Each structure stands twice: as structure tokens, then as C-alpha cells.
N, C-alpha and C positions, 0 to 999 in steps of 0.2 A: 354165398357163405361169407365172403370177405366183407360185403356190405353189412351183413347182420353183425359180424364181429365189431366193425367200426361203430355201428349204431350202439351196441352194447357198451363199448368202451366210452363213447361220448356220454351215454346215460350215467355210467358209474362216475365219470368225472363231474357231471352236473350235480349228482346227489352228494358227492364228496364236498363240493364247494358249498352247497347249502348247509350241510351238516357241520362244517368246520366253524370254530369259534374265532371270529376276527377281533380286531381292536374296537374299542368303544367308539361309536360315531355319534355326532351331535347335529341336530338341525333345529330350525326355528319356525317350523310350520305350526299353524294353529287354526282353531275354529273359534267362533264367537258363541258363548253360551246364551241362554235365554235372557240373562241380565246384562248382556253385552260385555262380559269380561272374557279375556283370552282363556281358552281351554284346549285340551288335547284334540287333535283332528281324527284320532283313531278310535273307532267304535268298539274295538275289542279290549279297551283299557277300562279299569275301574277308577272313578274320580272321587276324591275327597273335596267337597266344596266348603266344609266347615259351617254350613248353614243349618244343619240339623244334627242328629245323633252321629257322633264320629265313627268312622269305619274301622279305625285302628286304635290300638292302645298306645298312649303317649306318656313319656316320662321325662323329667328333667326341668330345665328352666326355659319355659316358653309360655305363650298365652294365645288364646283365640280372641281377636279384637275386631273392632269395626271403626271405620273412620281413621283419623290421623291425630297424633299428639306431637307437637313440635319438640324435637330433640329426643323423642322416644321411638316413634314408628310412623311410617307413612303408607297409606293404602296404595297398592300397585296401580300404576296408571301408564298406559301407552297412548300418547297423544295422537298417534297416527290413526288409531281405530276406535278410541274411546272418547266420549264427549266430556268426561271428567274422571276423577279418581274412582276406584272401585268402592261401591257403596255397600257391598256384602261383607260377611265375616271372612277373616283370613287368619293365618298364623304368623306370629312374630316371635323372634328369638333375639336376645334373651327376654325373660319375663320383665316387662317394664317397671314392675314394682320392686325389683331387686337391683343387683349390680348390673354393670354394662357388659358383662361377659357371661356366656352360658351356652348350653347345648340342649336340644330337645330331640328325643329319639322316638320313632314310631315302629312298633312291632306289628308286622303285617299278617301273621298267621298263615303264610304261604310263601312260595318262592316265585320270583319274577326276574325278567331280564330287560324290561323296558321301564323307564321312569320319565315323567314329564311334570313340569311345574310352571306356573305364571310367576316368574321371579321379579319382584319389585325392587326398584332403585338399587341395582346390583352394586356391591362394594367389594373391594379387594379382601376385606376381612371376613367375608361370608364363606363358609365351607360346607359342602354337601358330601357326606360319607355314606358308603354302603357296606353292609355287614351280612354275614351268614354264620349262624351258630356262635355269635359273639366275636367272630374274627373279621378284621377290617379287610375288605376286598379292593376298594377303590375310593378315591376322594377327589373332589374338584373345588377350586376356589372361584370367586367371581372373575378373576383374571383369566381363567381357563375357558370361559364360555361366552364372553361378551362379543357382540358384533356391531361395530368394530371393537377392538380391545380397549375399552374405556370404562372400567369399573369404578366410576367416580361418584356413585350414589345419587346421581341426578334423579329427582323424583317424578319427572315428566317425560324425559327424552326416550324415544322408542329404542335407542341403542342400549339403554340400561333398564328397560322395563319390557321384558320379552318372554315369550313362551319357549322353554328350552326342553327338547326331547333328547334323551340319552338311549341309544340302541346298543344291543349286544353287550350289555353289562354282564359280568359274572353273576350267576344266579344268587340273588340276595333275598333275605327274609326280613330285613329291617334297614332303616336309613336314619341318619342323624343330621340335623341342621345345627350348625355351630356359628357363633359370631363373637368377635372380640370387641365389639362396640355396638351401639344401637344403629341399625338393627338388620336382621335378615327376615324379610317379609315374603310370603308366598301364598298363592291361592290356587285352587283347582289342581291339586297334586294328583297325578295319575300313575298307576302301576299296571303292568300287564305282561303277558308272554307274547312276544312277537310271533305271528303265525309263520309256519314253515310251509313252503309250497308242497303239495301232495306229489307222490311219485309219478302219478299219471301226468301231472302238469310238467314235471321235469322230463318225462319221456317225450311229450309233445315238443318241448324245447329242443331236445336232442334230435328229434326227427327233423325239425326245422333247420337246425345247424347242418345236418347231413344233406338236406335238400339244397341248401345254399352252396355247400361244397360241390355237389354234383352239377349245379347250374354254372358255377365258376369253371369247372372242368370242361363243360360243354362249350362255353364261350371261348375258352382258350384253344379248343380244337378248331 
């Protein structure tokens, strides 16, 4: 009876850990798309490639572009894994035909807690913000995400051209890219809901923990 109680307690603890909302975490994992650009490695995410009909409704000062224009925008390029700059379409903020400051907002039509993007030539003046029902939930600048911390706008260095994954965000239904200078460039933007382990999986984990505890007790004897 005691063992069953312990197992049940461990199970409840495991479920509680999975169900809790932790701080936002960031990693830099990626896959390569068919055109050799960096993209999300998670098959449960929806990806906006900007190469066909847009998935979401966009508003504000931004543009879908291709190639690079000196002093205006530069195609994302990671020299570690790409043979040259991105040759496909991508988004740049602000709109290069206007002033050098602007914001571009995407309304997603659903709620998500994962976000990923191929962030090109990261700059300190790039800001990524997340909203729900018009209320700001979280925001990040280029300084917050770079690896190492060097948001200097380098157009070829892997440290400033990387795929960035944000996990455990508050549930958001829109996001906004803002920049106070030319430019904030991104491609292969992904959104999704991070899968939660099923209760059966957690029960198996709890059983394993209990087994390890019993084995430890046996060796101590």
C-alpha cells in the first residue's frame, strides 16, 4: 500500500511539473529547408516561408523582399551552414521605401506558446514582441538572444545569423517585429504549441523513478 501511495505521489509531482508554466527558454537548434536555409527542427510547428501565399495577416511598416539592398536590408546568411545569402523571399522591417523606423505585426488566428525564426544580421535595435488580445506579453531585443552576446549586425557571421527558438511563451495570438533602423530581417518564421507528454508517459517515468529508488535501497542494504 505504501509503495502505491509513493508511486501516486511521484506521478502527481511529475504531472505538476509538466503542467506548470516556467520561464521562457531559448535555444538555437535548426534544420535545413529544401533550399538550404535555416528553419525550425520541430515538425509540429507551422512555418511561414514568405515564398507563396502568406499564412497570416500582416499590418504596419514592413515588406516581403528578396536579395539585398545596401543600407536597407540584407538576406539572412549563416556562413557555417549556407554557401551564400538566402536567395528566397523573407520579411524586412521597416518598409525600405519609407523611413528607417517601423513595426510589422502578424495576426495568427490562433494561440501558440512556441516561436522560431531565422534571424538575420541581428542588431541591438531589433525588437520582437508577443501579444494576446492586444496586450503585450513579452518582448526581446537582439541583445537578449545572440550567441555569443554580439548583436552587431554582421551580415555573414554565424553568431548574428541564427535560428532562434522561444519555448514556454505566454499564449500569444500575434507578434510584432520592430526596428529603429534598417533593418530587422527574418525568414522561416514558425509558431506552434509545444507538445505535452501524455499521462501514460508520465506514469512510466514515475514508475522508473520508483524503481531506481528501490534499487538504491537494495544496494544500501
